[in-house]
N, C-alpha and C positions, 0 to 999 in steps of 0.2 A: 847405288844411291848417289845422287848428284850433290853439288855444293849447296843448293837451295834447301834441300831436305836436311842436310847436316846442320845448316844454320838454324832452321826451324826447330830441330831437335835440341840444339844447344840453347836456344832461347827458351824453349819449354822447360828444359832442365833447370835453367836459372830461375825461372818463375816458380817452379815446383820447390826448389830449395828455399827460396825466399819466403814462400807462404807457410812453410812448415815451422819456422822459428817464431817464438813468442817474444814480445817485449816484456821481460821479467819485471821491470819497474812498473809498467802500466798494469800488468796482471796483478801485481802486489797491491797497487793502489785500489784497484777495483775490488779485489777480495777484502781488503781492509775496510773500505766503505761499506760493503755488504755486511760484513761481520759486525761492525760498529752499529749500523742501522738496525740490524736484527735485534741486538741486545737493547738498544735504545727504545725501539718500538715495543718489544716484549715487556720491558720494565714499565713503560708508561701505560701500556694496556692494562697491566695488573694493578697499577696504582689507581687508574680511573675506575676499574672494575670494583676495587675495594674489597671489603669483606673482613671477616674475623682474623684470618691468617693470610696476609697478602703474599703470594708467591713463595711458598716454602721451598719449592724445587729450584727456582731461579735464585733464591737466597743462597744456595750452595755455592754459587760463583764467588761469594765473598771469601771462600776458603783459598781461592787462587788470585782473585783481584782484590788487593788490599784497598779498603775504603769503600768498596761497592756495597750498596744496600738497595733493596727494592723500594726506592723513593724517587722523587723527581730529580733531586740532585744526584742520586746514585745512578740514574740513567745516563747522565753526562760522563760520569766516571766510567761506567760500563762501556759507553761509546768509545772513550779514549783507549781503554784496554782492548776492546774488540778491534778497533782500528789498528793499533800497534801489532797485535798478534796476527790479525789477518794480513797486514802488509808484509810482515816478515815471512809468514807462511807462504803467501802468494809469490813473493819474490824468490823464495827458495824453491818452490814447485816449478816456477818458470825457468829458473836456472838449471835445475835437474833435467827438465824436459828438453831444453835446448842442448844440453850436453849429450843426452841420449840421441837426439835427432842428428847432431853433428857426427856422432860416432857411427850411426847407421848409414849416413850418406857417404 
């Protein structure tokens, strides 16, 4: 193998290592936004839908999210909790993933 081939392999190895790592902060932010929006949209969907008992299953989130109710105001509280929980979970998942990738390389 000549020097050009070794250089190409070294460059490919650098690119490979760089693409495997996640930015844990960005992953956390994206997961937080997704979780918050899912709770926000689901709550408002049920509020608009209406009915005799609005969202009994979604109402169970109030056991974990203090102040959350299946109301329009509750959708904002649920968004905040979903965003916080999703951001922390995403950052933790990204951090663990990066640790495993660095260990395997």
